C-alpha positions as CSV (number, residue, x, y, z in Angstrom):
1,M,66.4,68.5,71.1
2,I,67.2,72.2,71.5
3,P,64.5,74.2,69.8
4,P,65.4,76.4,66.8
5,F,67.2,79.6,67.6
6,E,64.3,81.4,65.9
7,T,65.6,84.5,64.0
8,T,68.7,84.8,66.2
9,S,72.0,83.4,65.0
10,V,74.5,82.0,67.4
11,N,78.0,83.4,66.9
12,F,81.3,81.6,67.3
13,A,84.7,83.2,67.2
14,V,86.8,81.4,64.7
15,P,90.3,82.3,63.3
16,L,89.7,83.0,59.6
17,S,92.3,84.2,57.2
18,C,90.6,84.0,53.8
19,E,87.5,83.0,51.9
20,S,88.8,79.5,51.6
21,C,88.7,79.2,55.4
22,I,85.1,80.2,55.4
23,K,84.3,77.6,52.7
24,D,86.0,74.9,54.7
25,V,84.1,75.7,57.9
26,S,80.8,76.1,56.1
27,T,81.2,72.8,54.4
28,S,81.9,71.0,57.6
29,L,79.0,72.6,59.4
30,H,76.5,71.8,56.7
31,K,77.3,68.1,57.3
32,L,75.4,68.4,60.6
33,D,71.7,67.8,60.9
34,G,69.7,70.9,61.9
35,I,72.0,73.6,60.3
36,Q,69.7,76.1,58.6
37,N,72.1,78.8,57.7
38,V,75.9,79.6,58.0
39,S,77.3,83.1,57.4
40,A,80.8,84.5,58.1
41,D,82.4,87.9,58.8
42,L,86.1,87.6,57.8
43,K,87.0,91.0,59.4
44,A,85.3,90.2,62.7
45,Q,86.5,86.6,62.7
46,L,82.9,85.4,63.4
47,I,80.8,82.5,62.1
48,S,77.1,82.9,62.6
49,I,74.8,79.9,62.6
50,T,71.1,79.5,62.7
51,G,69.6,76.1,63.4
52,T,69.0,73.3,66.0
53,A,72.4,71.5,66.0
54,A,73.9,71.2,69.5
55,P,76.6,73.8,70.2
56,S,79.0,71.0,71.1
57,A,78.5,69.4,67.7
58,I,79.0,72.8,66.0
59,V,82.3,73.4,67.9
60,S,83.5,69.8,67.0
61,A,82.6,70.4,63.3
62,I,84.7,73.6,63.2
63,Q,87.6,72.0,65.1
64,D,87.5,69.2,62.5
65,T,88.8,71.8,60.0
66,G,91.8,72.4,62.2
67,R,90.5,75.6,63.7
68,D,89.4,76.5,67.2
69,A,85.9,77.9,68.0
70,I,84.5,79.8,71.0
71,L,80.8,80.3,71.8
72,R,80.7,84.1,71.4
73,G,77.2,85.6,71.5
74,S,73.8,85.9,69.7
75,G,74.2,89.2,68.1
76,K,71.7,90.9,70.4
77,A,72.7,93.4,73.1
78,E,73.1,92.1,76.7
79,S,72.6,88.5,75.7
80,A,75.8,87.0,77.0
81,A,77.3,86.4,80.4
82,V,80.3,84.6,81.9
83,C,81.1,83.0,85.3
84,I,84.6,82.2,86.4
85,L,84.5,79.3,88.9
86,E,87.0,79.3,91.7
87,T,87.6,77.2,94.9
88,H,88.0,79.1,98.1
89,S,90.2,76.4,99.6
90,T,93.5,77.9,101.0
91,S,95.3,74.6,100.2
92,V,95.0,75.2,96.5
93,T,97.5,77.3,94.6
94,D,95.6,77.8,91.3
95,Q,92.1,78.6,92.5
96,V,90.4,79.0,89.1
97,R,89.0,75.7,88.1
98,G,86.1,76.4,85.7
99,L,84.4,78.7,83.2
100,I,80.8,79.0,82.2
101,R,79.8,81.0,79.1
102,M,76.1,81.8,78.8
103,V,74.4,83.0,75.6
104,Q,70.7,83.8,75.2
105,V,69.6,82.7,71.8
106,A,65.9,83.1,72.0
107,P,63.3,85.0,74.2
108,Q,63.2,82.1,76.7
109,L,66.3,80.0,75.9
110,T,69.9,80.4,77.2
111,L,72.8,78.1,76.3
112,L,75.5,77.3,78.8
113,D,79.0,76.1,77.8
114,M,80.8,74.8,80.9
115,T,84.2,73.4,81.5
116,L,85.9,72.2,84.7
117,R,89.5,71.2,85.3
118,G,91.6,70.0,88.3
119,V,88.7,68.7,90.4
120,S,88.1,65.2,91.7
121,P,86.3,62.7,89.4
122,G,82.5,62.4,89.9
123,S,79.2,64.1,89.4
124,Y,78.8,67.7,90.3
125,N,75.6,69.7,90.9
126,V,75.3,73.0,89.1
127,T,73.1,75.6,90.8
128,V,72.4,79.3,90.6
129,R,72.1,80.9,94.0
130,E,69.9,83.8,95.2
131,A,72.9,86.0,96.2
132,G,76.1,87.1,94.5
133,D,78.1,87.2,97.8
134,I,81.0,84.8,97.5
135,S,83.1,86.3,100.4
136,Q,82.7,83.0,102.3
137,G,82.8,80.8,99.3
138,A,79.6,78.8,98.5
139,A,78.3,79.2,102.1
140,S,77.5,82.9,101.6
141,T,75.7,82.6,98.3
142,G,72.2,81.9,99.8
143,G,69.7,79.4,98.7
144,I,69.0,78.0,95.3
145,W,67.4,80.6,93.1
146,D,63.6,80.2,92.6
147,L,63.5,77.0,94.7
148,L,60.8,78.2,97.1
149,Q,58.6,79.7,94.4
150,A,58.9,76.5,92.4
151,K,57.8,74.4,95.3
152,Q,54.8,76.7,96.1
153,A,53.6,76.8,92.4
154,S,50.5,74.8,91.5
155,P,51.4,72.4,90.3
156,P,55.1,72.4,91.5
157,R,57.6,73.1,88.8
158,P,61.4,72.8,88.4
159,A,63.4,75.6,90.0
160,K,65.1,77.9,87.6
161,G,68.3,77.7,89.7
162,I,68.8,74.0,89.3
163,F,70.9,73.7,86.1
164,G,71.7,70.0,86.3
165,T,75.0,68.1,86.6
166,I,78.4,67.9,85.0
167,E,80.5,64.7,85.0
168,V,84.2,64.9,85.6
169,G,86.4,62.0,84.5
170,K,89.6,60.6,85.9
171,S,91.6,63.3,84.2
172,G,89.9,65.9,86.3
173,L,88.3,67.5,83.2
174,G,84.7,67.9,82.5
175,S,82.6,69.7,79.9
176,V,78.9,70.0,79.2
177,F,76.4,72.1,77.1
178,L,73.1,72.9,78.8
179,D,70.0,74.8,77.6
180,K,67.6,76.5,80.1
181,P,64.4,78.4,79.6
182,I,65.7,81.6,81.2
183,Q,66.9,85.0,80.2
184,I,70.4,86.5,80.8
185,W,69.1,89.5,82.7
186,E,67.7,87.1,85.4
187,L,71.2,85.7,86.1
188,I,73.4,88.8,86.3
189,G,74.8,89.4,89.8
190,R,73.8,86.0,91.1
191,S,76.3,83.3,91.8
192,I,76.8,79.8,90.6
193,V,77.9,76.9,92.8
194,V,79.4,73.7,91.3
195,S,79.7,71.1,94.0
196,R,79.0,67.5,94.8
197,K,76.7,68.9,97.5
198,Q,73.7,71.2,97.2
199,D,74.0,72.6,100.7
200,G,76.2,72.3,103.8
201,F,79.2,73.6,101.9
202,E,82.7,73.6,103.4
203,R,84.9,76.5,102.5
204,E,88.1,74.3,102.5
205,D,86.6,71.8,100.1
206,P,88.8,72.2,96.9
207,D,86.0,70.6,94.8
208,T,83.4,73.2,95.7
209,L,83.5,76.0,93.1
210,V,81.8,79.3,93.1
211,G,81.7,82.4,90.9
212,V,79.6,85.5,90.2
213,I,77.7,85.8,86.9
214,A,78.8,88.9,85.0
215,R,77.9,90.5,81.7
216,S,80.2,89.3,79.0
217,A,81.4,91.5,76.2
218,G,79.4,90.5,73.1
219,V,79.7,90.9,69.4
220,W,77.5,94.0,69.6
221,D,80.0,96.1,71.7
222,N,83.5,94.6,71.7
223,D,84.3,91.8,69.3
224,K,87.6,91.1,71.0
225,T,87.2,90.9,74.7
226,V,85.8,87.9,76.5
227,C,84.8,89.8,79.6
228,S,84.7,93.5,80.4
229,C,86.4,92.9,83.7
230,S,89.4,91.1,82.4
231,G,89.9,92.9,79.0
232,K,91.6,89.8,77.6
233,T,90.9,88.8,74.0
234,V,89.0,85.6,73.5
235,W,92.1,84.0,72.1
236,E,94.4,85.2,74.9
237,E,91.9,83.7,77.3
238,R,91.7,80.5,75.3
239,K,95.5,80.1,75.2
240,E,95.7,80.8,79.0
241,Q,93.0,78.3,79.9
242,T,94.4,75.6,77.5
243,A,97.8,75.9,79.1
244,K,96.2,75.3,82.4
245,G,94.5,72.1,81.1
246,M,91.1,73.7,80.7
247,L,89.1,72.5,77.7
């Protein structure tokens, strides 16, 4: 169970046109266990939620009303990041194969919303690497972040850089929500590798994905863009990724 988001609300971008829309979404959300409070900003097209319900359940509840929803931020400065996952295989035409949104919702709690598409079915390891150098694909990203320190700790503890796994079905699509006891500032500039291996990466493996973690435009500075580097609106980005088969 994800701990409460304390005094920080998690924000979701939702297309809202009137007060009736807000009422529909709020009613659907309050059917979930763990929802403490729901508020809306019609002008900003944002729904803010405080509670312990899983983000995946929140998104599903909003989508049940016929509207889309995108994990947007926590309302605090510098609390969001994004990582676009690409393969470095030269045999692949469309190299973008995944997206990870990261939102810090408490002093030591960050949520990750990950989607993959177009990769082979199976279980994939998700790791944060020490370096942000992806010039040679996963091979140049360095070791797993915090692994050595974790092994040397007394007693040994889990490494911060081991995020877990994501399962990809026969359709080539996979999605997962993860929560980790880390802060966004610790991640910026590092890279993420998603692969069936944890080392010995092959640059031409189309199923080994890598990306650099960058600060994401949040509700505190630009309520329209998903990432300062792309300048696209959240809905332009959603439409583009949906057209490509991305969840």
